[in-house]
mmCIF file as gemmi writes it, N, C-alpha and C atoms, coordinates in Angstrom:
data_model
loop_
_atom_site.group_PDB
_atom_site.id
_atom_site.type_symbol
_atom_site.label_atom_id
_atom_site.label_alt_id
_atom_site.label_comp_id
_atom_site.label_asym_id
_atom_site.label_entity_id
_atom_site.label_seq_id
_atom_site.pdbx_PDB_ins_code
_atom_site.Cartn_x
_atom_site.Cartn_y
_atom_site.Cartn_z
_atom_site.occupancy
_atom_site.B_iso_or_equiv
_atom_site.pdbx_formal_charge
_atom_site.auth_seq_id
_atom_site.auth_asym_id
_atom_site.pdbx_PDB_model_num
ATOM 1 N N . MET Axp A 1 ? -44.192 -27.4 67.912 1 0 ? 1 A 1
ATOM 2 C CA . MET Axp A 1 ? -45.174 -26.548 68.548 1 0 ? 1 A 1
ATOM 3 C C . MET Axp A 1 ? -46.489 -27.12 69.053 1 0 ? 1 A 1
ATOM 4 N N . SER Axp A 2 ? -46.519 -26.995 70.581 1 0 ? 2 A 1
ATOM 5 C CA . SER Axp A 2 ? -48.23 -27.343 70.738 1 0 ? 2 A 1
ATOM 6 C C . SER Axp A 2 ? -49.107 -26.173 70.296 1 0 ? 2 A 1
ATOM 7 N N . CYS Axp A 3 ? -50.097 -26.523 70.502 1 0 ? 3 A 1
ATOM 8 C CA . CYS Axp A 3 ? -51.589 -25.396 70.528 1 0 ? 3 A 1
ATOM 9 C C . CYS Axp A 3 ? -51.104 -24.353 71.904 1 0 ? 3 A 1
ATOM 10 N N . LEU Axp A 4 ? -50.523 -24.866 72.945 1 0 ? 4 A 1
ATOM 11 C CA . LEU Axp A 4 ? -50.435 -24.076 73.833 1 0 ? 4 A 1
ATOM 12 C C . LEU Axp A 4 ? -49.524 -23.41 74.212 1 0 ? 4 A 1
ATOM 13 N N . HIS Axp A 5 ? -49.091 -23.228 73.351 1 0 ? 5 A 1
ATOM 14 C CA . HIS Axp A 5 ? -47.446 -22.447 72.85 1 0 ? 5 A 1
ATOM 15 C C . HIS Axp A 5 ? -48.142 -21.057 72.689 1 0 ? 5 A 1
ATOM 16 N N . LEU Axp A 6 ? -47.46 -20.332 74.053 1 0 ? 6 A 1
ATOM 17 C CA . LEU Axp A 6 ? -47.861 -18.616 73.995 1 0 ? 6 A 1
ATOM 18 C C . LEU Axp A 6 ? -47.243 -18.262 73.112 1 0 ? 6 A 1
ATOM 19 N N . ARG Axp A 7 ? -47.827 -17.078 72.498 1 0 ? 7 A 1
ATOM 20 C CA . ARG Axp A 7 ? -46.876 -16.287 71.255 1 0 ? 7 A 1
ATOM 21 C C . ARG Axp A 7 ? -46.349 -15.09 72.306 1 0 ? 7 A 1
ATOM 22 N N . PRO Axp A 8 ? -45.035 -14.646 71.895 1 0 ? 8 A 1
ATOM 23 C CA . PRO Axp A 8 ? -44.585 -13.164 72.195 1 0 ? 8 A 1
ATOM 24 C C . PRO Axp A 8 ? -45.717 -12.212 71.804 1 0 ? 8 A 1
ATOM 25 N N . ALA Axp A 9 ? -45.573 -11.335 73.115 1 0 ? 9 A 1
ATOM 26 C CA . ALA Axp A 9 ? -46.298 -10.047 73.107 1 0 ? 9 A 1
ATOM 27 C C . ALA Axp A 9 ? -46.306 -9.119 71.331 1 0 ? 9 A 1
ATOM 28 N N . SER Axp A 10 ? -44.795 -9.302 70.917 1 0 ? 10 A 1
ATOM 29 C CA . SER Axp A 10 ? -44.709 -8.715 70.178 1 0 ? 10 A 1
ATOM 30 C C . SER Axp A 10 ? -45.486 -9.047 68.921 1 0 ? 10 A 1
ATOM 31 N N . THR Axp A 11 ? -45.492 -9.923 68.87 1 0 ? 11 A 1
ATOM 32 C CA . THR Axp A 11 ? -46.192 -10.823 67.563 1 0 ? 11 A 1
ATOM 33 C C . THR Axp A 11 ? -47.907 -10.2 67.899 1 0 ? 11 A 1
ATOM 34 N N . THR Axp A 12 ? -48.109 -10.336 68.695 1 0 ? 12 A 1
ATOM 35 C CA . THR Axp A 12 ? -49.548 -9.986 69.393 1 0 ? 12 A 1
ATOM 36 C C . THR Axp A 12 ? -49.765 -8.448 68.667 1 0 ? 12 A 1
ATOM 37 N N . LEU Axp A 13 ? -48.865 -7.926 69.121 1 0 ? 13 A 1
ATOM 38 C CA . LEU Axp A 13 ? -48.931 -6.297 68.684 1 0 ? 13 A 1
ATOM 39 C C . LEU Axp A 13 ? -48.744 -6.343 67.377 1 0 ? 13 A 1
ATOM 40 N N . PHE Axp A 14 ? -47.947 -6.56 66.673 1 0 ? 14 A 1
ATOM 41 C CA . PHE Axp A 14 ? -47.736 -7.038 65.071 1 0 ? 14 A 1
ATOM 42 C C . PHE Axp A 14 ? -49.656 -7.112 64.256 1 0 ? 14 A 1
ATOM 43 N N . GLU Axp A 15 ? -50.149 -8.237 65.038 1 0 ? 15 A 1
ATOM 44 C CA . GLU Axp A 15 ? -50.982 -9.113 64.227 1 0 ? 15 A 1
ATOM 45 C C . GLU Axp A 15 ? -52.145 -7.924 64.12 1 0 ? 15 A 1
ATOM 46 N N . ARG Axp A 16 ? -52.074 -7.123 64.767 1 0 ? 16 A 1
ATOM 47 C CA . ARG Axp A 16 ? -53.594 -6.272 64.621 1 0 ? 16 A 1
ATOM 48 C C . ARG Axp A 16 ? -53.383 -5.084 63.663 1 0 ? 16 A 1
ATOM 49 N N . PRO Axp A 17 ? -52.161 -4.08 63.768 1 0 ? 17 A 1
ATOM 50 C CA . PRO Axp A 17 ? -52.511 -3.406 62.404 1 0 ? 17 A 1
ATOM 51 C C . PRO Axp A 17 ? -52.129 -3.944 61.529 1 0 ? 17 A 1
ATOM 52 N N . HIS Axp A 18 ? -51.378 -4.989 61.282 1 0 ? 18 A 1
ATOM 53 C CA . HIS Axp A 18 ? -51.165 -5.906 59.827 1 0 ? 18 A 1
ATOM 54 C C . HIS Axp A 18 ? -52.588 -6.09 59.351 1 0 ? 18 A 1
ATOM 55 N N . ARG Axp A 19 ? -53.444 -6.765 60.377 1 0 ? 19 A 1
ATOM 56 C CA . ARG Axp A 19 ? -54.838 -7.376 59.506 1 0 ? 19 A 1
ATOM 57 C C . ARG Axp A 19 ? -55.524 -5.603 59.161 1 0 ? 19 A 1
ATOM 58 N N . THR Axp A 20 ? -54.961 -4.62 60.247 1 0 ? 20 A 1
ATOM 59 C CA . THR Axp A 20 ? -55.876 -3.591 59.824 1 0 ? 20 A 1
ATOM 60 C C . THR Axp A 20 ? -55.646 -2.743 58.66 1 0 ? 20 A 1
ATOM 61 N N . ILE Axp A 21 ? -54.351 -2.985 58.044 1 0 ? 21 A 1
ATOM 62 C CA . ILE Axp A 21 ? -53.658 -2.379 57.023 1 0 ? 21 A 1
ATOM 63 C C . ILE Axp A 21 ? -54.07 -3.67 55.885 1 0 ? 21 A 1
ATOM 64 N N . VAL Axp A 22 ? -54.194 -4.718 55.844 1 0 ? 22 A 1
ATOM 65 C CA . VAL Axp A 22 ? -54.461 -5.373 55.062 1 0 ? 22 A 1
ATOM 66 C C . VAL Axp A 22 ? -55.953 -5.188 54.337 1 0 ? 22 A 1
ATOM 67 N N . ALA Axp A 23 ? -56.758 -5.492 55.819 1 0 ? 23 A 1
ATOM 68 C CA . ALA Axp A 23 ? -58.403 -4.407 54.891 1 0 ? 23 A 1
ATOM 69 C C . ALA Axp A 23 ? -58.531 -3.403 54.836 1 0 ? 23 A 1
ATOM 70 N N . LEU Axp A 24 ? -57.828 -2.221 55.06 1 0 ? 24 A 1
ATOM 71 C CA . LEU Axp A 24 ? -57.748 -1.046 54.534 1 0 ? 24 A 1
ATOM 72 C C . LEU Axp A 24 ? -57.201 -0.871 52.622 1 0 ? 24 A 1
ATOM 73 N N . SER Axp A 25 ? -56.096 -1.824 52.819 1 0 ? 25 A 1
ATOM 74 C CA . SER Axp A 25 ? -55.772 -1.779 51.409 1 0 ? 25 A 1
ATOM 75 C C . SER Axp A 25 ? -56.69 -2.368 50.514 1 0 ? 25 A 1
ATOM 76 N N . GLY Axp A 26 ? -57.167 -3.435 50.763 1 0 ? 26 A 1
ATOM 77 C CA . GLY Axp A 26 ? -58.718 -4.028 50.365 1 0 ? 26 A 1
ATOM 78 C C . GLY Axp A 26 ? -59.891 -3.241 49.713 1 0 ? 26 A 1
ATOM 79 N N . VAL Axp A 27 ? -60.003 -2.274 50.895 1 0 ? 27 A 1
ATOM 80 C CA . VAL Axp A 27 ? -60.709 -1.196 50.266 1 0 ? 27 A 1
ATOM 81 C C . VAL Axp A 27 ? -60.597 -0.347 49.615 1 0 ? 27 A 1
ATOM 82 N N . PHE Axp A 28 ? -58.951 0.158 49.75 1 0 ? 28 A 1
ATOM 83 C CA . PHE Axp A 28 ? -58.509 1.63 48.774 1 0 ? 28 A 1
ATOM 84 C C . PHE Axp A 28 ? -57.966 1.183 47.814 1 0 ? 28 A 1
ATOM 85 N N . ARG Axp A 29 ? -57.481 -0.484 47.415 1 0 ? 29 A 1
ATOM 86 C CA . ARG Axp A 29 ? -56.887 -0.549 46.129 1 0 ? 29 A 1
ATOM 87 C C . ARG Axp A 29 ? -57.865 0.15 44.805 1 0 ? 29 A 1
ATOM 88 N N . PRO Axp A 30 ? -59.137 -0.97 45.059 1 0 ? 30 A 1
ATOM 89 C CA . PRO Axp A 30 ? -59.864 -0.158 43.407 1 0 ? 30 A 1
ATOM 90 C C . PRO Axp A 30 ? -59.791 1.469 43.311 1 0 ? 30 A 1
ATOM 91 N N . VAL Axp A 31 ? -60.061 1.825 44.456 1 0 ? 31 A 1
ATOM 92 C CA . VAL Axp A 31 ? -59.982 3.424 44.2 1 0 ? 31 A 1
ATOM 93 C C . VAL Axp A 31 ? -58.691 3.938 43.39 1 0 ? 31 A 1
ATOM 94 N N . ALA Axp A 32 ? -58.036 3.613 44.275 1 0 ? 32 A 1
ATOM 95 C CA . ALA Axp A 32 ? -56.557 3.908 43.592 1 0 ? 32 A 1
ATOM 96 C C . ALA Axp A 32 ? -56.251 3.433 41.981 1 0 ? 32 A 1
ATOM 97 N N . GLN Axp A 33 ? -56.653 2.01 41.827 1 0 ? 33 A 1
ATOM 98 C CA . GLN Axp A 33 ? -56.667 1.696 40.273 1 0 ? 33 A 1
ATOM 99 C C . GLN Axp A 33 ? -57.555 2.388 39.043 1 0 ? 33 A 1
ATOM 100 N N . ARG Axp A 34 ? -58.48 2.854 39.674 1 0 ? 34 A 1
ATOM 101 C CA . ARG Axp A 34 ? -59.564 3.844 38.976 1 0 ? 34 A 1
ATOM 102 C C . ARG Axp A 34 ? -58.884 5.287 39.082 1 0 ? 34 A 1
ATOM 103 N N . ALA Axp A 35 ? -58.437 5.613 39.904 1 0 ? 35 A 1
ATOM 104 C CA . ALA Axp A 35 ? -57.685 6.935 39.878 1 0 ? 35 A 1
ATOM 105 C C . ALA Axp A 35 ? -56.622 6.945 38.799 1 0 ? 35 A 1
ATOM 106 N N . LEU Axp A 36 ? -55.657 5.438 38.483 1 0 ? 36 A 1
ATOM 107 C CA . LEU Axp A 36 ? -54.631 5.726 38 1 0 ? 36 A 1
ATOM 108 C C . LEU Axp A 36 ? -55.276 5.618 36.469 1 0 ? 36 A 1
ATOM 109 N N . ARG Axp A 37 ? -56.014 5.066 36.138 1 0 ? 37 A 1
ATOM 110 C CA . ARG Axp A 37 ? -56.659 4.506 34.777 1 0 ? 37 A 1
ATOM 111 C C . ARG Axp A 37 ? -57.567 6.2 34.496 1 0 ? 37 A 1
ATOM 112 N N . THR Axp A 38 ? -57.912 6.785 35.202 1 0 ? 38 A 1
ATOM 113 C CA . THR Axp A 38 ? -58.649 7.934 34.686 1 0 ? 38 A 1
ATOM 114 C C . THR Axp A 38 ? -57.668 9.568 34.971 1 0 ? 38 A 1
ATOM 115 N N . LEU Axp A 39 ? -56.381 9.294 35.569 1 0 ? 39 A 1
ATOM 116 C CA . LEU Axp A 39 ? -55.676 10.324 35.865 1 0 ? 39 A 1
ATOM 117 C C . LEU Axp A 39 ? -55.07 10.815 34.084 1 0 ? 39 A 1
ATOM 118 N N . PRO Axp A 40 ? -54.342 9.97 33.421 1 0 ? 40 A 1
ATOM 119 C CA . PRO Axp A 40 ? -53.767 10.462 32.35 1 0 ? 40 A 1
ATOM 120 C C . PRO Axp A 40 ? -54.936 11.134 31.531 1 0 ? 40 A 1
ATOM 121 N N . ALA Axp A 41 ? -56.22 10.506 31.24 1 0 ? 41 A 1
ATOM 122 C CA . ALA Axp A 41 ? -57.175 11.576 30.4 1 0 ? 41 A 1
ATOM 123 C C . ALA Axp A 41 ? -57.605 13.367 31.31 1 0 ? 41 A 1
ATOM 124 N N . CYS Axp A 42 ? -57.287 12.772 32.804 1 0 ? 42 A 1
ATOM 125 C CA . CYS Axp A 42 ? -57.603 14.499 33.524 1 0 ? 42 A 1
ATOM 126 C C . CYS Axp A 42 ? -56.696 15.315 33.222 1 0 ? 42 A 1
ATOM 127 N N . ILE Axp A 43 ? -55.111 14.586 32.932 1 0 ? 43 A 1
ATOM 128 C CA . ILE Axp A 43 ? -54.368 15.419 32.725 1 0 ? 43 A 1
ATOM 129 C C . ILE Axp A 43 ? -54.156 16.249 31.06 1 0 ? 43 A 1
ATOM 130 N N . ALA Axp A 44 ? -54.753 15.199 30.843 1 0 ? 44 A 1
ATOM 131 C CA . ALA Axp A 44 ? -54.799 15.441 29.083 1 0 ? 44 A 1
ATOM 132 C C . ALA Axp A 44 ? -55.807 16.283 29.008 1 0 ? 44 A 1
ATOM 133 N N . ALA Axp A 45 ? -56.885 16.725 29.408 1 0 ? 45 A 1
ATOM 134 C CA . ALA Axp A 45 ? -58.231 17.698 29.501 1 0 ? 45 A 1
ATOM 135 C C . ALA Axp A 45 ? -57.74 19.105 30.045 1 0 ? 45 A 1
ATOM 136 N N . VAL Axp A 46 ? -56.739 19.152 30.768 1 0 ? 46 A 1
ATOM 137 C CA . VAL Axp A 46 ? -56.35 20.137 31.901 1 0 ? 46 A 1
ATOM 138 C C . VAL Axp A 46 ? -55.415 21.053 30.553 1 0 ? 46 A 1
ATOM 139 N N . TRP Axp A 47 ? -54.205 19.998 30.33 1 0 ? 47 A 1
ATOM 140 C CA . TRP Axp A 47 ? -53.169 20.805 29.446 1 0 ? 47 A 1
ATOM 141 C C . TRP Axp A 47 ? -54.258 21.529 27.962 1 0 ? 47 A 1
ATOM 142 N N . GLN Axp A 48 ? -54.689 20.511 27.677 1 0 ? 48 A 1
ATOM 143 C CA . GLN Axp A 48 ? -55.623 21.137 26.4 1 0 ? 48 A 1
ATOM 144 C C . GLN Axp A 48 ? -56.439 22.221 26.886 1 0 ? 48 A 1
ATOM 145 N N . ALA Axp A 49 ? -56.909 22.426 27.644 1 0 ? 49 A 1
ATOM 146 C CA . ALA Axp A 49 ? -57.569 23.997 28.282 1 0 ? 49 A 1
ATOM 147 C C . ALA Axp A 49 ? -56.414 24.946 28.533 1 0 ? 49 A 1
ATOM 148 N N . PHE Axp A 50 ? -55.422 24.281 29.096 1 0 ? 50 A 1
ATOM 149 C CA . PHE Axp A 50 ? -54.315 25.443 29.398 1 0 ? 50 A 1
ATOM 150 C C . PHE Axp A 50 ? -53.603 25.706 27.858 1 0 ? 50 A 1
ATOM 151 N N . CYS Axp A 51 ? -53.48 24.734 27.356 1 0 ? 51 A 1
ATOM 152 C CA . CYS Axp A 51 ? -52.957 25.599 26.048 1 0 ? 51 A 1
ATOM 153 C C . CYS Axp A 51 ? -53.838 26.233 25.044 1 0 ? 51 A 1
ATOM 154 N N . GLN Axp A 52 ? -55.248 26.036 25.182 1 0 ? 52 A 1
ATOM 155 C CA . GLN Axp A 52 ? -56.287 27.161 24.275 1 0 ? 52 A 1
ATOM 156 C C . GLN Axp A 52 ? -56.318 28.127 25.107 1 0 ? 52 A 1
ATOM 157 N N . LEU Axp A 53 ? -56.37 28.27 26.424 1 0 ? 53 A 1
ATOM 158 C CA . LEU Axp A 53 ? -56.291 29.609 27.342 1 0 ? 53 A 1
ATOM 159 C C . LEU Axp A 53 ? -54.901 30.266 26.689 1 0 ? 53 A 1
ATOM 160 N N . THR Axp A 54 ? -53.778 30.048 26.506 1 0 ? 54 A 1
ATOM 161 C CA . THR Axp A 54 ? -52.338 30.536 26.368 1 0 ? 54 A 1
ATOM 162 C C . THR Axp A 54 ? -52.9 30.88 24.95 1 0 ? 54 A 1
ATOM 163 N N . SER Axp A 55 ? -52.996 29.957 24.149 1 0 ? 55 A 1
ATOM 164 C CA . SER Axp A 55 ? -53.271 30.369 22.589 1 0 ? 55 A 1
ATOM 165 C C . SER Axp A 55 ? -54.371 31.835 22.606 1 0 ? 55 A 1
ATOM 166 N N . HIS Axp A 56 ? -55.547 31.664 23.368 1 0 ? 56 A 1
ATOM 167 C CA . HIS Axp A 56 ? -56.442 33.186 23.564 1 0 ? 56 A 1
ATOM 168 C C . HIS Axp A 56 ? -55.298 34.258 24.114 1 0 ? 56 A 1
ATOM 169 N N . LEU Axp A 57 ? -54.835 34.059 25.022 1 0 ? 57 A 1
ATOM 170 C CA . LEU Axp A 57 ? -54.238 35.362 25.614 1 0 ? 57 A 1
ATOM 171 C C . LEU Axp A 57 ? -53.033 35.732 24.678 1 0 ? 57 A 1
ATOM 172 N N . HIS Axp A 58 ? -52.252 34.98 24.058 1 0 ? 58 A 1
ATOM 173 C CA . HIS Axp A 58 ? -51.172 35.279 22.88 1 0 ? 58 A 1
ATOM 174 C C . HIS Axp A 58 ? -51.909 36.184 21.842 1 0 ? 58 A 1
ATOM 175 N N . ARG Axp A 59 ? -53.257 35.546 21.473 1 0 ? 59 A 1
ATOM 176 C CA . ARG Axp A 59 ? -53.541 36.491 20.214 1 0 ? 59 A 1
ATOM 177 C C . ARG Axp A 59 ? -54.272 37.71 20.594 1 0 ? 59 A 1
ATOM 178 N N . ARG Axp A 60 ? -54.339 38.576 21.735 1 0 ? 60 A 1
ATOM 179 C CA . ARG Axp A 60 ? -55.011 39.802 22.213 1 0 ? 60 A 1
ATOM 180 C C . ARG Axp A 60 ? -54.032 40.505 21.976 1 0 ? 60 A 1
């Protein structure tokens, strides 16, 4: 194919959203990875607080 070959309009319509999605995923991927690393610690802390609270309420 030569450089003068015209691409179909559907390809052009696909390329812009694809580039946008790739750029946004590059921005949000580190945020999501950090959240996945800290999520188990947050869940453990909430679970510990919940267990302490229920234990305290049962003793009353």
